[in-house]
C-alpha positions as CSV (number, residue, x, y, z in Angstrom):
1,M,-2.3,-17.1,2.2
2,T,0.4,-19.1,-0.2
3,I,3.2,-17.7,-1.7
4,Q,0.9,-17.6,-4.9
5,E,-2.1,-15.4,-3.4
6,H,0.5,-13.5,-1.7
7,E,2.0,-12.8,-5.5
8,Q,-1.4,-12.0,-6.8
9,E,-2.6,-9.8,-4.2
10,L,0.8,-7.7,-4.4
11,A,0.3,-7.5,-8.6
12,D,-3.7,-6.3,-8.0
13,L,-2.4,-3.4,-5.4
14,A,0.6,-2.9,-7.9
15,I,-2.0,-2.3,-10.8
16,F,-4.1,-0.4,-8.2
17,F,-1.4,2.4,-7.1
18,Q,-0.4,3.0,-10.7
19,T,-3.9,5.2,-11.2
20,A,-4.9,5.5,-7.1
21,R,-6.1,9.2,-6.0
22,F,-4.0,10.0,-3.2
23,P,-4.8,12.5,-0.6
24,Q,-2.9,15.8,-0.5
25,T,0.4,15.3,1.9
26,P,0.9,15.3,4.5
27,F,-1.6,12.4,6.1
28,P,-1.5,10.3,8.3
29,L,-1.2,6.5,7.1
30,N,-1.9,5.4,10.3
31,K,-1.7,6.4,14.1
32,Y,2.0,5.5,14.1
33,I,3.1,6.5,10.5
34,T,2.4,10.0,8.7
35,I,2.8,10.1,4.8
36,T,5.2,13.2,4.0
37,G,6.4,12.9,1.0
38,D,5.4,10.9,-2.8
39,P,3.4,8.0,-1.5
40,K,4.7,6.1,-4.6
41,V,8.4,5.8,-3.3
42,M,6.6,4.0,-0.3
43,I,4.8,2.0,-2.1
44,E,8.1,0.6,-4.2
45,M,9.8,0.3,-1.0
46,K,7.1,-1.8,0.5
47,I,7.0,-3.8,-3.2
48,S,10.6,-4.5,-2.9
49,S,10.3,-5.5,0.9
50,I,7.5,-7.6,0.6
51,Q,9.1,-9.5,-3.0
52,R,12.7,-10.0,-0.6
53,Y,10.6,-11.9,2.5
54,K,8.8,-14.8,0.1
55,G,9.5,-17.2,2.5
56,N,8.0,-15.6,6.0
57,D,4.2,-14.9,6.3
58,T,4.9,-13.0,9.5
59,V,7.1,-10.4,8.2
60,R,5.3,-10.4,4.6
61,D,1.5,-10.0,6.5
62,S,3.1,-7.0,8.6
63,L,4.7,-5.3,5.1
64,F,1.3,-5.8,3.3
65,K,-0.9,-4.1,6.1
66,H,0.8,-0.4,4.9
67,L,-0.4,-1.4,1.5
68,R,-3.4,-2.2,2.3
69,E,-3.8,1.0,4.7
70,L,-2.9,2.9,1.9
71,K,-5.1,1.5,-0.7
72,A,-8.1,2.1,2.1
73,I,-7.4,5.9,2.0
74,C,-6.9,6.1,-1.6
75,E,-10.5,4.1,-1.9
76,A,-12.0,7.0,0.6
77,E,-10.8,9.9,-1.6
78,A,-11.8,8.6,-4.8
79,N,-14.9,8.4,-3.0
80,K,-14.8,12.0,-1.9
81,P,-17.1,14.6,-4.0
82,S,-15.2,16.8,-6.1
83,V,-14.6,20.7,-5.7
């Protein structure tokens, strides 16, 4: 991906998370990470880190991975029937 494509994806993810429905904490992000606090804090930290690593695709892709995983969890949460 180009830097412009990464910047667009980051902007799209930031917009998505503004209205996303998060599962009740704690919840697993993946088999290594569990979200125990406010997911928005983790999102802000990842976005800030991604913005600092503009020239390094490997680092940027690794940081994006967590946001992509969280987006998938939120999309699954949104598709659950309301109780």
